[in-house]
Residue frames relative to the residue before (quaternion, step in Angstrom):
aa qw qx qy qz dx dy dz
X 1.0000 0.0000 0.0000 0.0000 0.00 0.00 0.00
X 0.3114 -0.7635 0.5429 0.1593 3.57 -0.81 1.02
X 0.3461 -0.7234 0.5595 0.2095 3.52 -1.15 0.69
X 0.5096 -0.6463 0.4780 0.3068 3.53 -1.06 0.77
X 0.3570 -0.7042 0.5702 0.2268 3.58 -1.01 0.82
X 0.2022 -0.8045 0.5513 0.0895 3.56 -0.60 1.16
X 0.5308 -0.6282 0.4707 0.3196 3.53 -1.14 0.67
X 0.4316 -0.6735 0.5362 0.2695 3.57 -1.13 0.70
X 0.4167 -0.7176 0.4875 0.2716 3.61 -0.69 1.00
X 0.1885 -0.7854 0.5846 0.0768 3.56 -1.03 0.85
X 0.3613 -0.7186 0.5515 0.2214 3.55 -0.92 0.93
X 0.0212 -0.7934 0.6082 -0.0156 3.55 -1.04 0.82
X 0.8210 0.2854 -0.1892 0.4568 3.51 -1.27 0.42
X 0.8522 -0.1099 0.1071 0.5003 3.52 -1.05 -0.90
X 0.6211 0.5486 -0.3453 0.4406 3.57 1.04 -0.73
X 0.6571 0.5029 -0.3054 0.4713 3.59 0.98 -0.84
X 0.6470 0.5179 -0.3125 0.4643 3.57 0.96 -0.86
X 0.6584 0.5072 -0.3026 0.4665 3.57 0.94 -0.89
X 0.6399 0.5304 -0.3220 0.4534 3.58 0.98 -0.86
X 0.6734 0.4876 -0.2948 0.4710 3.58 0.86 -0.95
X 0.6389 0.5323 -0.3210 0.4533 3.59 0.98 -0.85
X 0.6850 0.4745 -0.2757 0.4792 3.60 0.90 -0.93
X 0.6365 0.5207 -0.3310 0.4627 3.61 1.03 -0.75
X 0.6508 0.5028 -0.3131 0.4751 3.59 0.98 -0.83
X 0.6367 0.5290 -0.3203 0.4606 3.58 0.99 -0.84
X 0.6667 0.4925 -0.2974 0.4738 3.59 0.91 -0.89
X 0.6438 0.5246 -0.3228 0.4540 3.60 1.00 -0.79
X 0.6794 0.4896 -0.2914 0.4623 3.59 0.94 -0.87
X 0.7441 0.4205 -0.2154 0.4724 3.59 1.05 -0.73
X 0.3942 0.7214 -0.4981 0.2760 3.60 1.19 0.17
X 0.3514 -0.7551 0.5234 0.1802 3.52 -0.97 0.86
X 0.4569 -0.6431 0.5305 0.3103 3.50 -1.30 0.23
X 0.3574 -0.7272 0.5501 0.2021 3.54 -1.08 0.79
X 0.2799 -0.7602 0.5676 0.1470 3.55 -0.91 0.98
X 0.1129 -0.8207 0.5598 0.0183 3.55 -0.53 1.23
X 0.2572 0.8088 -0.4981 0.1777 3.60 1.23 0.33
X 0.6765 0.4997 -0.2936 0.4543 3.57 0.85 -0.98
X 0.6710 0.4946 -0.2964 0.4660 3.59 0.92 -0.90
X 0.6267 0.5294 -0.3395 0.4601 3.61 1.04 -0.72
X 0.6335 0.5282 -0.3301 0.4591 3.59 0.97 -0.83
X 0.6590 0.5080 -0.3007 0.4661 3.57 0.93 -0.92
X 0.6654 0.5050 -0.3024 0.4592 3.58 0.90 -0.94
X 0.6607 0.5022 -0.3123 0.4624 3.60 0.95 -0.81
X 0.6282 0.5279 -0.3336 0.4640 3.57 1.05 -0.75
X 0.6429 0.5133 -0.3191 0.4705 3.58 0.99 -0.81
X 0.6798 0.4886 -0.2928 0.4620 3.58 0.88 -0.95
X 0.6336 0.5280 -0.3265 0.4617 3.58 1.04 -0.76
X 0.6560 0.5094 -0.3025 0.4676 3.56 0.97 -0.90
X 0.7006 0.4360 -0.2597 0.5016 3.59 1.09 -0.71
X 0.4011 -0.7423 0.4390 0.3088 3.56 1.38 0.09
X 0.4458 0.6726 -0.4593 0.3714 3.53 1.00 0.91
X 0.7077 0.4021 -0.2503 0.5242 3.56 1.30 0.00
């Protein structure tokens, strides 16, 4: 049994402008993740396994 191919909805007008505005805002406000703690743990494991 074949499945029907559905059209992909497209934003237009004010909705499209709002979407782009919100996406840009989210991109500018993205934070950086601090992996310092995870790096310390990984190094301790590698040191214990005599791989570092």
